[in-house]
N, C-alpha and C positions, 0 to 999 in steps of 0.2 A: 513335253510329258510322254515318259517311256512307259507302257506295262510289258509287262512279258507274259503268253501268251504257252498253251501247250498243246498241240498236236496228237492230236489218232491219226494215222498214217491211212489212207484211204485205199480200197482196193478196186478193179473192175467192177464188182458187184455193190462195194460200198462207198460213200463220199467220204469226203476227210471231213471230222470235227474239229473244230477250236476253240477252248476255253479260256476263259481269262481268268484265270481262278484268285484275283485279286476285288472280283465284284462279282459277287454273288449273284449265280442265276444268269449271267452273261456267256455266250453260245451263238456258236455258227458252225455252218456245216457246208461243204460246194463239192461240185466235180473235180476242181479241178484245185491245189494248192493255192495257187492265189487268188481262185474264188474264194475260198473258207478264209481268208484270210483278211480279203477286202470285205468280207462279212464282219470279222469279228470287228473291222477298226469301227466298221457303221456301229453294228451292235455297244461296243465301249460309249458311240461316241453319246448313243442314245441312251443308255446306260445312268451318264454321267448325268445328260440334262432332265433326266425324269429323277434323279438323286437330289438333283439343284433344287427340284421344280417343287418337291418332296420336303423341304432341309433339312436333310440325311447328310451327314459327312462321307466326303468321296477319301476311301480307303490309297492310303499308300503304296504304290508298289510293289511287290516283294519280288527279293534277289531271285533270279536265273540259277544263282547255285542252292537257294533252301528251295526252291520247285523239284529241281532235278534229283535232290532228297527223299524225295517222299515218294513210298510206294507204288501207291495208287496208279503213277505215270512210271512204270517202269515199262521201257517201252517206246513212249510218247517221244515227238520230238520236238524242241525248245522251239521262240522266238520272239523276237519281240515286233508293236506297236508301238507305232508314234501318234500322237493326238494331239493336237490345237491345241494350247493351252491356253486358248482363248476359252475355253467352253466352259472352263471353271468362273474366269472374267466377269462378275455383275457389277461392275463400274456405272454409276449411270452416264449417259449418254445425251447431249441437247440435241432433238433434230428439227429442223424444218420443213412439214409436211404442208402440201398447198391440196387442199377440198372445196367443195363449191359451197356456198352460206347455207344452201338448204340441207347439204349433207353437214355441214358442222352444227347447226343445232340441232339436228338430231341427234350424231354424237352426243353432242351436251347433254341433253335430256336424257337421252340413256346413261349416262354414266352418272350423273345426281339419281336417278330415279335407283341406282346402284350402289349407290353412297360411295362413288370413285369418282376422281377425281377425271379427267381427261385423259392424260396419259397411264392414269393404272388403268382404267378400263380399256385403250387399247392393249396396254398388255397384260392385261387379261383375259381379254379375248385370242390374243393370239395364243397365250401359253393352253388354251380351254380349246380351240380347235386346229390349232397344228397336226396333223399325221406327222405321228410318229417318226415315221423314215424321210423326215427332212431332211437334205443335207444343212453342219451345222456349220 
């Protein structure tokens, strides 16, 4: 999955700025162009993950030409970031885990108290407690 980015050139006194126009509020900055683009890839992955968790629709990428025509981006550079398509994959996958019985009993009790299945409770805990900047 490829998304266009718009890059504000940096100087000796300012960082490079990168915007992912199709993902509102998704941006990055870095002292080097490479750092800023890498940050944009991470920010876009986190943006998509958060949007999916919230049940939002992921916008389709614009064309570079359409962005290049916008006066707001005059003098800016353009590029593309590539995101792993698995970011959009919510296919259920069966896994086998091994836990001590006492931990499994506790997990089942907590899931029941929350009104969830064991799998649902594990997924819920993972989504609620995961740091925002985990690699996806």
